[in-house]
N, C-alpha and C positions, 0 to 999 in steps of 0.2 A: 419397571412401571408399576405403580401401586394399583391394586384392584379397586374397581369402583362398584363391585357388587355389594348390595346391601346385606348387612348381617344383623338387622334390628329385630328379627323374629325371636320369640321366646325360646330359649334353649331347652332341650330335653336332657334326660339323665341316662348314663350308661348303667350297666349292671352293678358296677362298683361305686356309683354315686357321683362320678365326675360329670360336669356339665358338658353337653354337646349341642352345638348350634346346628341342628339338622337342616334348617332352611339354607344356611350358608354352604354346608357340606353338599347338600343336594344340588345346589346351583352349580358349584364348581365341578362336581362329578358329572353333571349333565353336559357341561361343556367338554370335559375331557373325553367322554364317551362318543362325542361326534367324531373323534379320531377313529374309533372302532367302526362307525358308520362309513367313513371314507375308506377305511381298510376294506370293508366288505364291498362297497360300491365299485371301487377301482379294480378289485379282484373279479367281481362278478360281471362287470360290463362287457367283458370279452366274450361271455357266454351268449351266443346268438349272433355274433358278428363274424364268425369264421367264414361263412359263405361270402360275405362282402369282401373280406380280406383276400380270399383265394381269387375272387373274380377281379378285384382291383389290381392286385400285384402278381397274378399268375403263379400262385404258390403251389409247391408240391406238398405231400403230407409232412415231410420233414420241415419244409418251410413254414407250414401252418403251425407246427409245434414250436418252432423258434419264435415266431411272432406272438403266439399265445404265451409262451414262457418267458419272453424278454423281460417282462415286468419283474420276474422273480430274481433276475440278476441284480437289479436295482434294490429289490427288497432285502436280499442278503447283505449287500453293501450298506444299505440304509440302516438296517437293524444293528449291524456291528458298529458303524460309525456313530449312530445316535446314542447307543449305550455309553460310549466313551465321551462324546461331545456333551452329553447331558451332565457329566461330572465336571465339565469345564464351564459351560455356558448356562446350564440349567435345564430342567425338564420342559418348562413352558417355552423358553426361547427356541429350543430345537423343534418343538411341535409347531410353532409359528412358521418356521422354515419349511416344515413338512407340508403345511397347508398351502403355502405358496407353490410348492412343487406340484401339488394336486391340480391347482388351477392351470399352470403352464402345461402340464402333461395332457390334461383334457383338451385344451385348445390345440395342441400339437398333434395328438393322435387323430383327432377328427379331421384335421386339415392335411394330414400326411399325403404326399404325392408318390411316395415310394416305400417299399418295405423297410429300407434303411432308416428313413425319417420316422416311420411308425415305431420301429424298434427303439430308436433314440428317445422318442417321446414317452414310450412305455417304461423304459429304464428310469427316466426322470420321475415318473409317477411311482415306480417301485421304490425309489429312495424315500418318498413320502410315506408309502405304505409300510415299509420296513421300520421307519422311525416311529410312526404312530402305533404300530403293532406292539412295540416293546415299551414305549413311553406312556401311553395312555393307561395301561394297567398299573405300572409302577407309580405313576403320579397319583392314581386313585388310592393305592395301598398306603401311600405316604401321607394322605390327608384324612383318612377315615379311622374310626375307632376299631379296635381288634374284634369286638363282638359282632360288628356289622361288616367287617372287611370282605368276607367271602361273598356276601350277598351283593354288596355294592360293586365289587370287582367283577362279579359275574355279569353285570350289566354290559360290560365290554363285549361279551359274546353275543348278547341280544342285539347290540348295535351292529356288530359285524354281520349277523344274519339279516338284520333289518336293511343294512346297506346292500347285501347280496339280493335280498328280495326286492328292494327298491329298484335295483338295476334290472332284475328279471322283469318286473312290472313295466318299467320304462321301455325295455327292449321289446317286450310283447306289444305294448301299445303303439310304439313307433312302427314296428314291422307290420302289425295288423292294419294300421292306418294307411301305410304305403302299399300294402299288398304283399310285401316280402322285404326282408332286410336289405336286399340289393336294389330294390326299386327306389325311384326318386321320391323325395318327400318335399319339404319346404324349400323354396328357392331352387328347385330342381336338383337338390343334393341328395345322394343316397341316404336311406334311413339309418344305415349302420354308422355313418359319420355323426349323425345327430345323437346317437346313443352315447358317444363319448362327450360331445359338447354339453349335454344336459348335466354332466357332473360338475360343471363350473358353479352351479347354484349352491349345492351343499358345501363345496370346497370354500366358497367365499364366506358362507355362514361360519364355518369352522375357524377361518382366519380371523374374522372380526370378533367373535366371542372369546377367542384365546387372549385377546388384548385386555380383557377385563377380569381375568382370574389371577390369583397370587402365585408366586413361585413355591415349589415344594419346600417345606421347612427343613426336611432332612438334607436337601442339597444346600440350603442356606447355612446350616450348622457346619456341614463339611467344608464349606468355603469360608468359615469363621465369620459369618455375618449373623451372629447370634441375636442381636437386637431385632433384626428383620424377621428372623425365624420365630422369636418369641411373640412378635406382633401378630404373625399369622396364626400361631398356635393358640394365642389368647382369644382370637376371634373364633377359632374352631372349638376350643374346649374351656375357655375362661382363663383369667389371668393366673390364678394359682396353678392350675394344671398345665398351663402353657410354660411357666417357669420350670416346673418339675420335668416336663418332657424335654426341654432343651438340655437339662443336665443329664437325663438318661441317654439322649442321642449322642451328646459329647462323649459320655463314658463308653458308648458302644463302638466308637471309632478306634482306629489303631492306637496302641499305647503311646506312640510318639506323635500322635495327632497329625500325621502327614496327610496330604490330600490324596484321595483315592487314585490308584493307578492300576494298569493291567497286571502288573507283576504281583499284585496282592492276591491273585487267584492261585498262586503257588504257596503252599504251606511252608513257611520259613524253617520249621523244625524238621520236616521230612524231605524238603526239596521236591515234593510231588504236587501235582494239581489237586486242589481240595476235592474231597468226595462230593460235596454239595454241587460243585461245578459239573461233574459227570452226571449227577442226577438231573440237573437242569438241561444239559445237552441231550440226554436220553429222552426226556419228556418232550422237548422240542422236536426231535427227529421222529419219534414214534407218532406224534400227532399228524405227521404228513405221510409216513410210511404205510399207514392204514388206508391211504388212498382217497381221503375225503375231498381233495380238490379236483379229483376226476369228476365227481358229481358237480362241483361248483363250476369248473371251467369248461367241461365237455358234456354237461348234462343234456343240452339240446341235441348235440350230435349223437350221443349215446342212445337217446330214446328214438331218434329218427332211424338209427341203425337197426332197431328192433321193430320197426313198422309204424311208428307214429309220424304224423305230418309235422312240419316245422311249427305250425300254429299250435298243435296239441303238445308238442315237446316243450315249448315255452310256457304253456299253461301248467305242465307238470312241474317245471322249475319253480313256479310261483307257489304251487301246493307244497312242495318240499320246503321252501323257505318259511311258509306259514307254520308248518308242523315243527320246524326247527326252533322258531321263536317260542312256541308253546313248551317245547322241551327245555329251553333255557329258563323259562319262568318256573318250571318244576325244580330245576337246580337251585334257583334263588331261594326257594322255600325250604330246602333241606341242607344246603352246603354248610351252614354254620351250626347245624344240629348233628348231622352224622359224620361230617368231616370230609376232607378232600380224598384221602386214600381209598376209603370204601367205594366212592363213586368211580374212581379210576379203575379199580379192580372189576367192578360190575360192568363198566363200559367195555373193557378189554374183551371179556368173555362174550358179551352180547354182540359186539361188532364182529368178532370172529365167526359167530354162528350166522349172522346175517350175510356177511360177505361170502362165507362158504356156500350158503344157499344160492346166492347170485351166481357163483362160479358153476355150480351144478346146473342151474337153469341155462346158462349160456352154453354149456357143453352139449345141450340137446338141440341147439339151433342148427340151421343149414345155411350155407352161403348161396345167395342168388344175386348174380350180377355184382359180386364183390361186397354185398351187404348181408349182414346176419339177419335171419328171420326166425322168430320164435312162434310157437303155436299160441293161440289166444290164451289158453289156460296157463302155460308156462310164462308167457309175457306178463300176465297179471301177478303171478307169484314173484317174478323178478322185480316188478314195480313195487309190490308190498315190501319185499325184503330191502330194496333200496331206500324206501322211505323210513322203514324201521331202523336201518343203519344210520341214516341221517339224524333221526330222533335220538338214538343212543349216543352218537357222537356229540350232539349238542346238549345232552344231559350230563355228559361225563368229561371225556378227554378234551373236547372243544373248549368249554369255559374254564375247566379246572386247571388246565395247563397254564392259561394266562393268569389265573388267580395265583397259582403257585410261583410262577416266575416273577410276579410282582412282589411276593412277600417272602420267599424261601431264603433269599440271600441276606447275610448280615449287612448292616448299613455300609461298612467299609468297602464291600465288593459288589454292592447291588448293581451299579452301573456297568462295571466290567463283566459281572456274571451274566447280566442281560445281553450284553454285546455278544458274548460267545454263544449263549444258548439261543438267542435270536438268530444269529448267523447259521447255526446248525439247523434250526427249524426251516429257514428259508432255503437253504441249500438242499435239504431233503424235499421240500416243496418243488424246487426247480427240477430235481432229478425225476421225481414221480410224474410231474405234469408234462415235461418235455418228452419223456420216454413213452408216454401212454400211446400216442398214435402209432408209433412203430411197433410197440409190444402187442397192441390189439390186432395189428395185421400179421405180425410175425409169429406170435405165440397163440393168438386168439384171446378173446375176452375171458374165457374160462380159466386159463392158466394165469392170466394177468390178475384177475380178481382172487384167484387162489393164493397168489403171493401176498396180496393185501390182507387176506384172512390170516395167513401165517404170521404176518407182522403184528396183527392185533393180538394173536395168541401169545407171541413172545413178549409183547408189552405187559401182559399180565404178570409174568414172572419178574420182569424188570422192576415194575412198580412194587411188587411184594418184597423184593430184596433191597432196593436202594432208596425208595422214596420215604421220607419221614413226614408224619402228620404235622400240619401247621395250624390247625383250627384253634382259635382263641388265644394264640400267643402274640405278644407284642412284637413289633419288628425288631426292637432292641434285644429280644431274647433269642433271635435266630443265630444259630452257630453252624459251622461247617468247614 
């Protein structure tokens, strides 16, 4: 379907003098990043609904973990499948399917009459989240100029955090209006169910706006639809640059010009998986092993466990989300100046220190009726460390991983590389999120957060050894 977005605005110039239609690029990037918003909202809406789930379905701690983590099974499958399907049907087409999954999942999760039905609805939503998580950043990277790619791709993380914060705000407003997340709201239905149904609004906007953006030109060339690709690139960069880029993209594909396939991830000369694939898998896994989604998914429960009320805990989630958005804005200002790798290294050390501080704080608490209590002073230090950790994550590993996964792979293996790296990211997410309730009880919060701190420290050495800087390089120059 041809795009109906207007591209009549005056183009600007890149650093090398090529024409760039920033109005058109801005419009289609804005649509693509709604996928990031949906990623964040669908992931964050569960935060604040656990009490409702436990009451409605009579869940144990393990059962709560499975219901909270159910979405992640779908996310892992969705990320892997989307990376491959995007090479067959196109980036935009698969994102449209993801938007439909968001709508159906929101309706189903809110209406679920049993844990099994709820899990099924959340897995469906996970398929959409997984697809959006890998395809929104790669789509952005494939339609933006190299000198702006880091900044524009970083918008994905802002929209993820905006979606999370939007879910936190909606959850707080609904629970506050009803009196509690488990209390009846409109039509006598519990507030926690409305938290899921509200998601239909942004999901529908995502679905409708996707219908008016063009397909990725890199996908079109890979599918030998070069005339269509040149038409899109001409609107983005002007006719002359569009023709030149088509030739560059064609030359960057496999020598025999075969269509991208999963086996391309293996180096034909050595018979081994390409090093760039291991770098992508590692980045994806470490982004979750540092424990960020414990803050996202269990934030309300965590802060209640150290003495805050449900109302105050939901307010803290909103504060964390706002600080994270500001952190992402700082990243946008510097990522195309200082590069990706320095940000990753700074973030790894900073997060290790913040998580270590939280682990020490939790070690000083005492159990009272099964709940951890901290002194006022220690609780404040833990709260500051947690928010500092969230800020560091959202200045560094959070946005930079998505930027790099969208740009680090050569054209021939980008879809397949994303499939594998995205799968690793979501499987690590699942393992961390589902294990947290049991680990927090069995090992305690101190040892659990100590593990996350150790993972952050190990990620420093991983990045230093295996990650290659991509700042300012054209996608056709990526090797691995």
